[in-house]
C-alpha atoms as an extended CHARMM CRD file, in Angstrom:
* protein
*
        69  EXT
         1         1  UNK       CA             -1.7190000000       -9.2770000000      -10.2060000000  PROA      1               0.0000000000
         2         2  UNK       CA              1.2110000000       -8.6300000000       -7.9370000000  PROA      2               0.0000000000
         3         3  UNK       CA              3.5110000000       -5.6260000000       -7.8820000000  PROA      3               0.0000000000
         4         4  UNK       CA              6.9780000000       -5.3700000000       -9.3980000000  PROA      4               0.0000000000
         5         5  UNK       CA              9.7980000000       -4.8890000000       -6.8490000000  PROA      5               0.0000000000
         6         6  UNK       CA             10.6500000000       -1.3770000000       -8.1350000000  PROA      6               0.0000000000
         7         7  UNK       CA              7.0190000000       -0.3040000000       -7.7740000000  PROA      7               0.0000000000
         8         8  UNK       CA              6.7280000000       -1.8920000000       -4.3350000000  PROA      8               0.0000000000
         9         9  UNK       CA              9.3300000000        0.5790000000       -3.0250000000  PROA      9               0.0000000000
        10        10  UNK       CA              7.0390000000        3.4990000000       -3.9230000000  PROA      10              0.0000000000
        11        11  UNK       CA              3.5620000000        2.0040000000       -3.4990000000  PROA      11              0.0000000000
        12        12  UNK       CA              2.7630000000        4.1900000000       -0.4360000000  PROA      12              0.0000000000
        13        13  UNK       CA              3.9370000000        7.4660000000       -2.0510000000  PROA      13              0.0000000000
        14        14  UNK       CA              1.3500000000       10.1540000000       -2.7240000000  PROA      14              0.0000000000
        15        15  UNK       CA             -0.0510000000       10.0530000000       -6.2850000000  PROA      15              0.0000000000
        16        16  UNK       CA              2.0460000000        7.0260000000       -7.2310000000  PROA      16              0.0000000000
        17        17  UNK       CA              0.3490000000        4.6920000000       -9.6900000000  PROA      17              0.0000000000
        18        18  UNK       CA              1.8000000000        1.4680000000      -11.0080000000  PROA      18              0.0000000000
        19        19  UNK       CA              2.1430000000        1.4550000000      -14.7900000000  PROA      19              0.0000000000
        20        20  UNK       CA              1.4130000000       -1.6040000000      -16.8590000000  PROA      20              0.0000000000
        21        21  UNK       CA             -0.7910000000       -3.1460000000      -19.5140000000  PROA      21              0.0000000000
        22        22  UNK       CA             -3.3340000000       -4.3680000000      -16.9490000000  PROA      22              0.0000000000
        23        23  UNK       CA             -3.7450000000       -0.9520000000      -15.3430000000  PROA      23              0.0000000000
        24        24  UNK       CA             -5.7520000000        0.6640000000      -18.1600000000  PROA      24              0.0000000000
        25        25  UNK       CA             -9.0090000000       -0.6120000000      -16.6610000000  PROA      25              0.0000000000
        26        26  UNK       CA             -8.2430000000        0.4280000000      -13.0590000000  PROA      26              0.0000000000
        27        27  UNK       CA             -9.1140000000        4.0140000000      -12.1940000000  PROA      27              0.0000000000
        28        28  UNK       CA             -7.7750000000        6.0720000000       -9.3270000000  PROA      28              0.0000000000
        29        29  UNK       CA             -5.5960000000        8.9780000000       -8.3350000000  PROA      29              0.0000000000
        30        30  UNK       CA             -2.8590000000        7.1130000000       -6.4880000000  PROA      30              0.0000000000
        31        31  UNK       CA             -3.7800000000        8.3880000000       -3.0320000000  PROA      31              0.0000000000
        32        32  UNK       CA             -5.5260000000        5.3960000000       -1.4270000000  PROA      32              0.0000000000
        33        33  UNK       CA             -2.4820000000        3.5840000000       -0.0430000000  PROA      33              0.0000000000
        34        34  UNK       CA             -0.8600000000        6.9110000000        0.8080000000  PROA      34              0.0000000000
        35        35  UNK       CA             -3.8830000000        7.8630000000        2.9270000000  PROA      35              0.0000000000
        36        36  UNK       CA             -3.8970000000        4.4540000000        4.6040000000  PROA      36              0.0000000000
        37        37  UNK       CA             -0.2430000000        4.8700000000        5.5360000000  PROA      37              0.0000000000
        38        38  UNK       CA             -0.7920000000        8.3940000000        6.8790000000  PROA      38              0.0000000000
        39        39  UNK       CA             -3.7480000000        7.3740000000        9.0580000000  PROA      39              0.0000000000
        40        40  UNK       CA             -1.9800000000        4.2900000000       10.4030000000  PROA      40              0.0000000000
        41        41  UNK       CA              1.2600000000        6.1690000000       11.1340000000  PROA      41              0.0000000000
        42        42  UNK       CA             -0.6380000000        8.9590000000       12.9230000000  PROA      42              0.0000000000
        43        43  UNK       CA             -2.0430000000        6.2620000000       15.1910000000  PROA      43              0.0000000000
        44        44  UNK       CA              1.5070000000        5.0320000000       15.9040000000  PROA      44              0.0000000000
        45        45  UNK       CA              1.0670000000        1.9810000000       13.6790000000  PROA      45              0.0000000000
        46        46  UNK       CA              2.8800000000        0.4110000000       10.7700000000  PROA      46              0.0000000000
        47        47  UNK       CA              1.8410000000       -0.7600000000        7.3060000000  PROA      47              0.0000000000
        48        48  UNK       CA              3.7240000000       -2.9400000000        4.8390000000  PROA      48              0.0000000000
        49        49  UNK       CA              3.2510000000       -4.8080000000        1.5930000000  PROA      49              0.0000000000
        50        50  UNK       CA              4.6850000000       -8.0290000000        0.2290000000  PROA      50              0.0000000000
        51        51  UNK       CA              4.1690000000       -9.0230000000       -3.3670000000  PROA      51              0.0000000000
        52        52  UNK       CA              5.0730000000      -11.5600000000       -6.0090000000  PROA      52              0.0000000000
        53        53  UNK       CA              4.6160000000      -10.1040000000       -9.4840000000  PROA      53              0.0000000000
        54        54  UNK       CA              2.1670000000      -12.2280000000      -11.4460000000  PROA      54              0.0000000000
        55        55  UNK       CA              0.8610000000      -13.9150000000       -8.3020000000  PROA      55              0.0000000000
        56        56  UNK       CA             -0.5370000000      -11.3960000000       -5.8140000000  PROA      56              0.0000000000
        57        57  UNK       CA              0.0620000000       -9.0300000000       -2.9320000000  PROA      57              0.0000000000
        58        58  UNK       CA             -0.4630000000       -9.0190000000        0.8210000000  PROA      58              0.0000000000
        59        59  UNK       CA             -0.9000000000       -5.7970000000        2.7760000000  PROA      59              0.0000000000
        60        60  UNK       CA             -0.4640000000       -5.8680000000        6.5380000000  PROA      60              0.0000000000
        61        61  UNK       CA             -0.9000000000       -3.2190000000        9.1980000000  PROA      61              0.0000000000
        62        62  UNK       CA             -0.6380000000       -3.0820000000       12.9600000000  PROA      62              0.0000000000
        63        63  UNK       CA             -1.9030000000       -0.6050000000       15.5300000000  PROA      63              0.0000000000
        64        64  UNK       CA             -0.8090000000       -0.3870000000       19.1450000000  PROA      64              0.0000000000
        65        65  UNK       CA             -3.2020000000       -1.2540000000       21.9500000000  PROA      65              0.0000000000
        66        66  UNK       CA             -3.4280000000        1.8830000000       24.0450000000  PROA      66              0.0000000000
        67        67  UNK       CA             -5.5140000000        2.3270000000       27.1700000000  PROA      67              0.0000000000
        68        68  UNK       CA             -6.8540000000       -1.2120000000       27.3250000000  PROA      68              0.0000000000
        69        69  UNK       CA             -5.3170000000       -2.1190000000       30.6860000000  PROA      69              0.0000000000
């Protein structure tokens, strides 16, 4: 579906849910992406999202390699 630019700025906020006509059939509390961000950040990683409204979204995360030497 893609995410509008204004919503993309807040997509990782706790309890934030995107509003729209297509969202009536999608359940949730708005904590999934927030929890992902918290877990990744606590492991010294980063998460981001890129989106084109009407086309789709890509979520990317990275975690550091620690202790693998």
